[in-house]
NUBA-621908 format. One record per residue (C-alpha): residue in one letter; x, y, z. Coordinates in pm, whole numbers, padded with zeros to 5 digits, always signed. Layout:
N
aXYZ...
END
This chain:
352
a-07819-05637-00805v-07796-05414-00504a-08052-05136-00515a-07950-04791-00396g-08237-04561-00483p-08242-04533-00862m-07885-04663-00897r-07810-05018-01011l-07480-05176-00917p-07327-05522-00936a-07388-05735-00628g-07159-05649-00339a-07039-05334-00510l-07217-05073-00301p-06933-04983-00060r-06686-04948-00346a-06928-04747-00555v-06998-04506-00272a-06623-04463-00239v-06598-04396-00611l-06868-04134-00590s-06700-03964-00297f-06399-03855-00495s-06311-03722-00825v-06064-03746-01095l-05835-03447-01110l-05817-03428-01482s-05607-03280-01756a-05390-03119-01491r-05358-03416-01258g-05427-03786-01279a-05383-04109-01097a-05166-04384-01234q-05263-04722-01104r-04907-04837-01103r-04625-04642-00955p-04297-04694-01139a-03977-04738-00945h-03788-04413-00917s-03428-04342-00860n-03423-03973-00943s-03536-03663-00759s-03870-03643-00933a-04000-03932-00722s-04148-03693-00469c-04326-03501-00749w-04461-03823-00889s-04605-03941-00559r-04781-03609-00505l-04926-03617-00856h-05031-03979-00838p-05223-04128-00550v-05158-04499-00600n-05531-04555-00639m-05722-04234-00671f-06048-04372-00539n-05887-04464-00209s-05744-04118-00176y-05972-03892+00021n-05813-03565-00087v-05877-03591-00459k-06118-03322-00578f-06382-03389-00843h-06350-03170-01148h-06306-03160-01522s-06288-02864-01759k-06265-02970-02125a-06571-03190-02077l-06771-02876-01995t-06682-02670-02303s-06922-02558-02578p-07004-02589-02856y-06974-02967-02851p-06705-03077-03105g-06830-03104-03464s-07163-02942-03382h-07344-02623-03281i-07478-02790-02967e-07434-02588-02648r-07404-02779-02321s-07615-02680-02023q-07406-02465-01791v-07269-02660-01495p-07134-02445-01208e-06814-02580-01052d-06991-02657-00724k-07254-02866-00905v-07024-03091-01110g-07015-03371-00851w-07311-03610-00853l-07331-03606-00474t-07440-03242-00488e-07820-03231-00513w-07942-03043-00819e-08310-03101-00889d-08320-02848-01175y-08033-03008-01368n-08157-03025-01726p-07878-03140-01958v-07905-03130-02336e-07945-03470-02508y-07715-03521-02806t-07576-03815-03001a-07410-03741-03335k-07571-03871-03655s-07246-04055-03735v-07296-04261-03418l-07671-04312-03465a-07601-04446-03816g-07481-04765-03644p-07116-04806-03751s-06935-05119-03628w-06756-04923-03353a-07076-04790-03196d-07339-04933-02961p-07710-04915-03044q-07932-04677-02848i-08003-04794-02491n-08370-04874-02560d-08310-05059-02886e-08455-05408-02891g-08200-05681-02828f-07940-05445-02679s-07865-05533-02317p-07508-05422-02241k-07325-05570-01942f-07186-05260-01772n-06887-05274-01536e-06766-05599-01695r-06627-05747-02011d-06923-05770-02249g-06826-06022-02515e-06543-05852-02707v-06631-05507-02573e-06454-05390-02257r-06711-05205-02045k-06502-05203-01729s-06356-04868-01631l-05988-04826-01547n-06105-04621-01249g-06324-04884-01084l-06701-04918-01072y-06934-04658-01218v-07301-04609-01141v-07572-04713-01388e-07888-04504-01351n-08207-04565-01553g-08009-04802-01773r-07741-04545-01853p-07384-04536-01719r-07294-04220-01529n-06972-04026-01590p-06750-04089-01283a-06605-03737-01301g-06943-03567-01266r-07194-03370-01471t-07103-03238-01816g-07423-03057-01922l-07485-03313-02200t-07646-03658-02202g-07634-03919-02476r-07306-04016-02640g-07208-03717-02851l-06937-03843-03087l-06846-04146-02873g-06948-04493-02982r-06984-04672-02650w-07211-04607-02358g-06980-04577-02057p-06603-04596-02102n-06455-04561-02451h-06104-04706-02438a-05811-04552-02622a-05434-04597-02629d-05172-04323-02661p-04817-04426-02760v-04568-04156-02656v-04260-04229-02871t-03956-04029-02755r-03590-03971-02830w-03326-03721-02711k-03275-03409-02919r-02921-03424-03066d-02693-03180-03246g-02515-03238-03577s-02244-03435-03397g-02491-03667-03232n-02459-03518-02883k-02763-03463-02664v-02883-03102-02656a-02940-02950-02311h-03174-02658-02247p-02970-02341-02175v-03181-02243-01872s-03273-02569-01696g-02957-02753-01802k-03166-03065-01860n-03154-03259-02185i-03437-03189-02428l-03669-03476-02511q-03858-03498-02841f-04176-03693-02916v-04362-03788-03233a-04660-03553-03259i-04945-03544-03508k-05167-03253-03604r-05524-03382-03583r-05738-03332-03890d-06059-03290-03689c-05957-02996-03470g-05611-02885-03590e-05451-02943-03249w-05120-03122-03193a-05153-03455-03019i-05004-03794-02937p-05078-04035-03228g-05330-04252-03043g-05664-04408-03113m-05941-04639-03000v-05888-04995-02882d-06066-05237-03118p-06298-05496-02959g-06091-05790-02835e-05763-05614-02911k-05479-05613-02658i-05361-05269-02554t-05005-05340-02672a-05137-05418-03020t-05345-05098-03024l-05045-04883-02928k-04829-05023-03207r-05109-05022-03467e-05212-04663-03398f-04854-04539-03420e-04807-04718-03752e-05132-04585-03896e-05107-04225-03782a-04733-04152-03778l-04607-04386-04050n-04914-04401-04279s-04898-04781-04279l-05248-04815-04428q-05118-04673-04757k-04801-04885-04768s-04743-05190-04986p-04718-05528-04807e-04338-05519-04856e-04303-05168-04712k-04531-05255-04424a-04329-05566-04340k-04012-05356-04332l-04174-05103-04099e-04298-05383-03874k-03948-05521-03841q-03802-05181-03749l-04077-05103-03500q-04063-05442-03333k-03740-05349-03155l-03887-05028-03014f-04225-05170-02912s-04089-05491-02760q-03846-05317-02524e-03920-05215-02167h-04177-04936-02168l-04330-04696-01918v-04703-04678-01847v-04742-04310-01760y-05120-04297-01714r-05424-04526-01702g-05769-04386-01651y-06030-04122-01725v-05943-03843-01968d-06088-03493-01953d-06193-03487-02318p-06420-03235-02499r-06624-03528-02638n-06725-03661-02295t-07090-03662-02188d-07283-03766-01877n-07319-04116-02024a-07004-04171-02233w-06644-04079-02163m-06287-04137-02279e-06033-04346-02090t-05681-04414-02204e-05356-04590-02135a-05064-04364-02222v-04740-04559-02269n-04392-04422-02333y-04162-04605-02576h-03820-04441-02558d-03547-04474-02822e-03242-04402-02605t-02984-04408-02883g-03207-04269-03157e-03098-04542-03395t-03439-04707-03431m-03640-04395-03502d-03379-04221-03719n-03448-04471-03995l-03825-04455-03978p-03989-04229-04236l-04252-04024-04051e-04555-03978-04273a-04898-03854-04170g-05180-04100-04220d-05530-04189-04108d-05653-03909-03875a-05332-03705-03891g-05272-03403-04112v-04904-03353-04026v-04653-03559-03826k-04316-03451-03690w-04070-03468-03400v-04152-03194-03148d-03930-03058-02869i-04096-03109-02533s-04150-02819-02294e-04429-02669-02085k-04499-02427-02371l-04657-02708-02574e-05031-02682-02616l-05174-03022-02695y-05512-03191-02742a-05720-03309-02442s-05494-03430-02156h-05192-03497-02376s-04976-03217-02226y-05015-03384-01890f-04904-03724-02023i-04602-03562-02187k-04508-03388-01861l-04514-03721-01678v-04272-03864-01936t-04026-03576-01884e-04039-03629-01507k-03962-03998-01543r-03682-03940-01795g-03533-03643-01604a-03574-03428-01914h-03634-03056-01961w-03988-02927-01898s-03984-02576-01754e-03751-02277-01749d-03879-02205-01399p-03738-02466-01161a-04005-02381-00902s-04280-02498-01139e-04142-02849-01182c-04353-02983-00896h-04644-02743-00900e-04926-02955-01030
END
């Protein structure tokens, strides 16, 4: 390993890691897709401004997150230490930084989806690489490991430990954004009266844990391919597949296969500004849009809330939507790509 003060990094990684530490993820409002889709419409210029092709090679990206600084910590009465905006970045010296240590009892109980504590005997995680079935690589490149603990690449959060998150370091999720065009009784697309753009709808769930509307996503199981996670989470949360009989489930699978096997759009890959994030554990996701252009596939699917969802329904997309974590941002990216309605103020279309 290459030693850099108290930081431990994989051999040869120091230049890249320094680069990683020099920038930040612009979160919940902005992000950095690692692939840039081909564009033929006018939103291409918006997209390129929103998305440096690789954020850690982009010297103008500012380090900050907001939801990962909020208190109390979800599901608890724990208050984070206050982190001033100018002290979020790790490169800013802060000798008096004294974050609160917190890992939820549900995580400490040792469920299958959670790591042991760092000092537990026999636990020696391989950070920044694939560790058996567990993916410990970050979608945003290398992260620093200090005193045996991974360090949040987006900066200080006022809380150490894992909070509600199972893994030390990146916790990988997948968010399937399933969309269709809003149509009238005659089957014609409905345009917004102000913007003139067609209105897109997506399948939204109301989360049981916090009551906020969200994309029906979830965590990637160890060894699971991201495509399988996207399909499984949609089935479980929006179609209640866990409560279906084998026959009903087989029928759903057949209907969904057409939608999930078609060409899809990766709208975001990387760090998520999530209220559960800590200094040592954070959420990352791959948000993927599956679009039913004709509406025929999804019209026949019975939406039914299941698993972590309290309610599920088709929701009209616009900037007025208030969604969980960074989900509004992912939805906005989908509307840009599809040329759909987002804002009644044309000047705001590119103001991220």
